[in-house]
C-alpha positions in Angstrom: 64.2 11.2 -7.2 67.9 11.4 -7.4 68.0 15.0 -6.1 65.9 14.3 -3.0 67.7 14.5 0.3 67.9 11.5 2.6 65.2 12.8 4.9 62.6 12.8 2.1 63.9 9.4 0.8 63.8 7.7 4.3 60.3 9.0 4.9 59.1 7.7 1.5 60.8 4.4 2.1 58.9 4.1 5.4 55.7 4.4 3.5 56.7 1.7 1.1 57.8 3.8 -1.9 59.8 1.4 -4.1 61.2 4.2 -6.2 62.5 6.0 -3.1 64.1 2.7 -1.9 65.8 2.2 -5.3 67.2 5.8 -5.2 68.5 5.4 -1.7 70.1 2.1 -2.5 71.7 3.5 -5.7 73.0 6.5 -3.8 74.7 4.4 -1.1 75.6 1.2 -2.9 79.1 2.4 -3.8 79.7 3.4 -0.1 78.4 0.1 1.2 80.3 -2.0 -1.3 83.5 -0.1 -0.8 83.9 -1.2 2.8 84.1 -5.0 2.3 86.2 -4.5 -0.8 88.6 -2.2 1.0 89.0 -4.9 3.7 89.8 -7.5 1.0 86.6 -9.5 0.8 85.8 -11.2 -2.5 82.9 -10.0 -4.7 80.4 -12.6 -3.4 81.3 -11.8 0.2 80.9 -8.1 -0.5 77.5 -8.7 -2.1 76.5 -10.6 1.1 77.6 -7.7 3.2 75.6 -5.4 0.9 72.5 -7.5 1.3 72.8 -7.7 5.1 73.3 -3.9 5.3 70.3 -3.2 3.1 68.2 -5.6 5.2 69.3 -3.9 8.4 68.4 -0.6 6.9 64.9 -1.8 6.0 64.4 -3.0 9.5 65.8 0.3 11.0 64.0 2.8 8.8 61.8 4.1 11.6 64.6 4.2 14.2 66.9 6.5 12.2 66.2 9.8 13.9 68.6 12.0 12.1 68.7 11.5 8.3 71.9 13.4 8.1 73.5 10.5 10.1 72.5 7.9 7.5 76.0 7.6 5.9 77.5 7.1 9.4 74.9 4.5 10.3 75.5 2.7 7.0 79.3 2.8 7.5 79.0 1.4 11.1 76.5 -1.3 10.0 78.5 -2.3 7.0 81.7 -2.4 9.0 80.1 -4.8 11.5 78.8 -7.0 8.7 82.3 -6.9 7.1 83.9 -7.9 10.4 81.6 -10.9 10.6 82.3 -11.9 6.9 86.0 -11.4 7.3 86.1 -13.4 10.6 84.4 -16.3 8.8 86.8 -16.0 5.9 89.9 -15.7 8.1 90.8 -12.3 6.5 93.0 -9.7 8.1 92.6 -6.0 7.2 95.0 -4.1 5.1 97.7 -2.3 7.0 96.2 1.2 6.3 92.9 0.2 8.1 92.3 -0.6 11.7 91.6 -4.2 12.7 88.0 -5.2 12.3 86.1 -5.9 15.5 82.5 -6.3 16.4 82.5 -2.8 17.8 81.8 0.4 15.9 84.7 1.6 13.8 86.8 4.5 15.0 85.6 8.0 14.1 88.6 8.5 11.8 87.5 5.4 9.7 83.9 6.6 9.6 85.1 10.1 8.4 87.4 8.5 5.8 84.5 6.5 4.3 82.2 9.5 4.5 84.7 11.6 2.6 85.1 8.9 0.0 81.4 8.9 -0.5 81.3 12.7 -1.0 84.0 12.3 -3.7 82.0 9.6 -5.4 78.9 11.8 -5.4 80.9 14.8 -6.7 82.4 12.7 -9.5 78.9 11.7 -10.5 78.1 15.4 -11.0 81.0 16.4 -13.3 81.1 15.8 -17.1 81.7 12.3 -18.4 85.1 13.2 -19.9 86.4 14.7 -16.7 85.0 11.8 -14.6 86.6 9.3 -16.9 90.0 11.0 -16.7 89.9 11.3 -12.9 88.8 7.7 -12.6 91.7 6.5 -14.8 94.2 8.7 -12.9 93.1 8.0 -9.3 90.8 5.0 -9.1 92.0 2.4 -11.6 93.8 -0.7 -10.4 96.3 -1.5 -11.6 97.3 2.1 -12.3 97.6 2.7 -16.0 100.6 4.7 -17.3 100.1 8.2 -18.7 100.6 6.9 -22.2 97.8 4.3 -21.7 95.5 7.0 -20.2 96.2 9.3 -23.2 95.4 6.4 -25.5 92.2 5.6 -23.6 91.1 9.2 -23.5 92.1 9.7 -27.2 94.1 12.8 -26.3 97.8 13.8 -26.6 99.8 12.9 -23.5 100.8 16.5 -23.1 97.2 17.5 -22.7 96.6 15.2 -19.7 98.2 17.5 -17.1 96.2 20.7 -18.0 93.0 18.7 -18.5 93.6 17.0 -15.2 94.0 20.4 -13.5 90.7 21.7 -14.9 88.9 18.5 -13.9 90.3 18.7 -10.4 89.3 22.3 -10.1 85.7 21.3 -11.0 85.8 18.5 -8.5 87.2 20.7 -5.8 84.5 23.3 -6.4 81.9 20.7 -5.8 83.6 19.2 -2.8 84.6 22.4 -0.9 81.1 23.2 0.3 80.6 19.5 1.4 83.9 18.8 3.1 85.3 20.1 6.3 89.0 20.7 6.1 91.4 21.0 3.2 90.8 18.8 0.2 93.6 20.2 -1.8 96.2 17.9 -0.4 94.3 14.8 -1.6 93.8 16.4 -5.0 97.5 17.3 -5.4 98.8 13.7 -5.7 101.8 13.9 -8.1 101.1 12.7 -11.6 102.3 9.3 -12.7 104.3 8.9 -15.8 
């Protein structure tokens, strides 16, 4: 069911199809969890936000009129749940994100989270070796050195740059049809080393 679009999955979920529900949750779990984590909530708090968002989705299955808007709906619902959890925990958002309020997040924030979800989905479609390299280069905290990445990838340090370029080209080819605007600037982050 992993290739089914959201409209098919939502319809099947409304009918009680557990497999469709699992597929939908697996598809959007990284998006949902990324929001409370980005706002600095601890793992247990992020899990609570995830649960609240999934419960809200179950309750709202019939009211989601446009399945294409599901990612936006999830972002807004998750952001509100994150706001409540952060308020209770006395957390303030990182400087690169707008303050949390009970209101819907600004369109720019929704667009940012949507683009991040598209990148995650595209990463899931490229080969394991490319995915591993890009995750090490761009998503690992703390950032490993080029020497450490070469060691983890079991490749010469001098091969990282050309391999990185080929992997980014593959990722870009998957993203271009999905994204509006220029993804090249995000993919051109200078190498660490």
